[in-house]
N, C-alpha and C positions, 0 to 999 in steps of 0.2 A: 504494500500500500504506500509506504513512504517513498519507494522507488518511483512509483507512478506520479506522486506529487512533485517530485523533482523534475520529471520529464515534461510536465505540463499536460499530460493526458488526463482526460476526464474518466472517472469510473462510471461505467454504464449501469443503470438500474435494471432490475428484472422487470418483466411485464407486470407482475403483481404490485411491485413497489411503485411503478409508474402510474398504474390505475388507481391505487390508493391515494397517491399524492394528488392526482387529477380530481378525484372525488372530494378530497378535503378542500382543494382550491375552489371547486364549484360550490360546495356547501357554504364556504365563507362568502363567496360572491353573492349567492342567493340570499343569505342572511342580511348582507349589506343592502342589497337592492330592495328587499322587503321593508327594511327599516327606513329607507330613504325614498319612498315613492312620492311623497308630497301629495299633490292633487291628481297624480296619475294612477292608473290601475294596471296591474300586471295582466297582459293578455297571452303571453307565451312563457312557459308552457301552461296550457289551459287544462282545467279539470274536465271540461266537456270533451267527450270522446270524438264527437263529430267535428268540432273545431280543430282538434289535434290532427285528425285525418286530413283536413283541408290544409293545415299548416305543413304537414309532411309532404303532401303533393306539391305545394308551392316550393318547398326546399329542394325536392328532387328535380323539378323543372328548372329551378335556378341553377343548380349544380350542373345539370346537363347543358344548359345554355352557356354557362361559363366554360365548360370543357370544349364545346364546339367553337366558341369564340377564341379561346387561347390555343387550342391544338389543331383545330380544323376537323371537318367531318371525315376526311379521307383517312385519318389515322385511327379512327374508331374501327373496331372489328366486330 
């Protein structure tokens, strides 16, 4: 470990460690956002299943459009 520190290489986290860190960061972000909404209301993620399905469709279309725009349709298989 000390040898790696001297060479400047980063220690890679395992998949489980990465996911747990990500979940902790997301939880703290959600807590902050809920506490600081002000006059706004949280629309995503929604507790309504129908609305979430619509949001997911929009996100998928957005991702597909972005991929087409940045890589072109020819590269898709």
